[in-house]
C-alpha positions as CSV (number, residue, x, y, z in Angstrom):
1,M,0.2,0.1,-0.2
2,P,1.5,3.3,-1.0
3,K,2.4,6.1,1.6
4,R,-0.2,8.8,1.6
5,L,1.4,12.3,0.3
6,A,2.5,14.4,3.0
7,I,4.4,17.5,3.3
8,S,8.1,16.9,4.4
9,S,9.2,20.6,4.3
10,A,8.0,24.4,3.2
11,V,9.5,27.2,2.8
12,P,7.8,31.0,2.4
13,R,9.0,32.8,-1.0
14,E,7.9,36.2,-1.8
15,G,4.6,37.4,-2.9
16,A,2.7,34.7,-1.0
17,V,4.1,31.6,-2.4
18,L,5.3,28.3,-0.8
19,F,8.0,26.0,-2.2
20,V,6.8,22.7,-0.6
21,R,8.9,19.3,-0.5
22,F,6.8,16.0,0.0
23,N,7.6,12.4,1.3
24,N,7.8,11.0,-2.5
25,G,10.8,13.7,-2.8
26,K,9.2,15.9,-5.4
27,A,8.2,19.7,-4.7
28,V,6.2,22.2,-5.9
29,L,6.2,26.2,-5.8
30,Y,2.3,27.0,-4.7
31,D,1.0,30.6,-5.4
32,F,-1.8,31.7,-3.2
33,K,-2.3,34.7,-4.7
34,P,-5.2,32.8,-6.8
35,F,-6.5,30.5,-3.9
36,I,-7.0,33.7,-1.8
37,E,-9.3,35.3,-4.6
38,R,-11.0,31.5,-5.2
39,I,-11.8,30.9,-1.7
40,G,-12.7,34.6,-0.7
41,K,-11.9,37.0,2.1
42,I,-11.9,34.4,4.9
43,Y,-7.9,33.6,3.2
44,L,-7.2,37.5,3.2
45,P,-4.8,37.5,5.9
46,L,-2.5,35.3,3.5
47,A,-2.0,38.3,1.4
48,E,-0.1,40.0,4.7
49,P,3.6,38.7,4.4
50,S,4.3,38.7,7.9
51,F,1.3,36.5,8.4
52,F,1.8,34.3,5.8
53,Q,5.3,33.3,6.9
54,R,4.0,32.0,10.3
55,F,2.8,29.0,9.4
56,S,3.3,25.2,11.0
57,I,3.3,21.4,9.3
58,D,1.3,19.4,11.3
59,K,2.9,16.6,12.7
60,L,1.7,13.9,10.1
61,G,2.4,16.3,7.3
62,Y,-1.2,16.5,5.9
63,Y,-1.4,20.1,5.8
64,I,-0.2,23.6,6.4
65,E,-1.7,25.8,9.3
66,W,-1.6,29.2,10.1
67,E,-2.3,30.4,13.8
68,N,-6.0,31.7,13.2
69,G,-6.7,28.0,12.3
70,M,-6.6,28.4,8.2
71,D,-5.3,25.6,6.5
72,V,-4.6,23.8,3.3
73,C,-3.9,20.0,2.7
74,A,-1.0,18.3,1.0
75,D,-3.3,17.2,-2.0
76,T,-4.2,20.6,-2.7
77,L,-0.9,21.9,-2.6
78,W,0.3,19.1,-4.8
79,A,-2.5,19.2,-7.4
80,E,-2.8,22.8,-7.7
81,G,1.1,23.7,-7.4
82,R,3.6,23.9,-10.2
83,K,6.0,20.9,-10.5
84,V,9.9,22.1,-9.6
């Protein structure tokens, strides 16, 4: 049975972009600007660089979470991110 896709590491980049590496050894760049526009104002705090950079990865690596409870799952990051 294959392992579930999980986030190994994530590094913020300029302009609400995350460089995300997964447990399969592959990586993506995920631009949150379209995500913020699509989801709406609830995710608007992510447009603020000082807030955006203060995320954590849950202990299993299944999602990235910010201090106010906003989160994005590994599957979304993988499916919508630009493979690098």
